C-alpha positions, -999 to +999 in steps of 0.1 A: +263-190+278+231-210+284+221-219+320+224-256+312+259-252+298+269-230+328+255-255+352+274-284+336+306-264+337+300-256+374+295-293+381+330-299+367+346-269+384+335-277+419+352-311+417+386-293+415+404-292+449+398-259+467+372-246+443+343-260+463+358-243+494+358-209+475+323-214+462+310-221+498+328-189+511+311-167+484+277-173+500+282-153+531+272-157+568+237-168+580+241-150+613+234-115+600+269-103+610+271-078+582+306-068+593+319-103+587+303-102+553+320-069+545+354-081+557+354-116+541+326-124+517+326-091+498+363-093+493+363-130+484+336-122+458+357-093+444+389-114+442+371-143+425+350-123+401+377-097+394+351-070+402+313-071+403+295-103+409+259-109+398+240-089+425+263-098+455+281-072+476+318-068+467+347-050+483+372-035+459+395-023+486+421-047+499+421-029+532+402-042+563+387-014+582+395-016+620+361-002+629+343-028+609+365-055+624+357-043+659+320-044+651+324-080+637+342-091+668+316-075+691+288-093+672+305-127+669+282-156+677+281-193+676+262-189+643+293-175+627+315-205+635+305-226+604+307-196+581+342-188+594+353-224+588+343-220+552+360-186+549+392-201+564+392-229+537+382-204+509+410-180+515+435-208+521+426-223+487+425-189+470+460-180+483+474-212+467+457-203+434+471-167+434+506-181+444+505-205+414+494-175+392+524-155+406+499-129+419+518-127+452+502-096+467+468-112+464+481-144+478+495-126+508+462-108+513+444-141+513+468-155+539+461-124+561+423-129+558+427-167+563+446-161+596+421-134+607+393-159+602+412-185+623+416-161+652+379-152+651+372-189+652+394-192+683+373-164+700+340-183+692+355-215+703+365-200+737+331-185+741+316-219+734+337-237+760+332-209+786+294-210+782+294-248+785+317-245+815+342-268+799+370-243+808+375-220+838+374-182+834+412-181+840+417-204+810+392-184+789+411-152+797+444-169+786+426-181+754+412-147+747+446-131+753+461-155+727+434-148+702+433-110+705+471-109+708+473-129+676+449-105+659+470-076+670+502-092+657+484-100+625+472-064+620+508-052+626+524-077+603+500-072+575+494-034+581+493-027+544+459-045+544+445-025+573+429+010+576+415+029+606+396+055+585+360+056+594+339+038+568+317+060+546 
């Protein structure tokens, strides 16, 4: 396919509800949080492309590694907020597409990753409010408990998509 033809096709595709959100999520984070890229971007690329994608990192495994997740949380920053908003929308849209295609396991995985992104957004949001002194430390502790408790429940509920084996 010629570049011009591909570009014209892309112009039409991104007008479809949800597709733009997925395309934005494929790009990856600007913050340099490689662990977020491994958890979300690489898997999104794999699910969308069905395998390799022109030069971008992909993650064939549907399992999120707990060690990589812990590293992602440790390195979370304000710079990750916008990226995670895109990831939330991308996996939400992709879940709907997989559900319509009756690929339910992939839809459930996307719901898991969407919810994980939302809890990480909650952590950044609490950090932001605490740093700006818009909430007290007591309220921040309550917010963190809710976010980390939510992540813990999510990891238990969707345990088939989680591994604690050290990454290679």
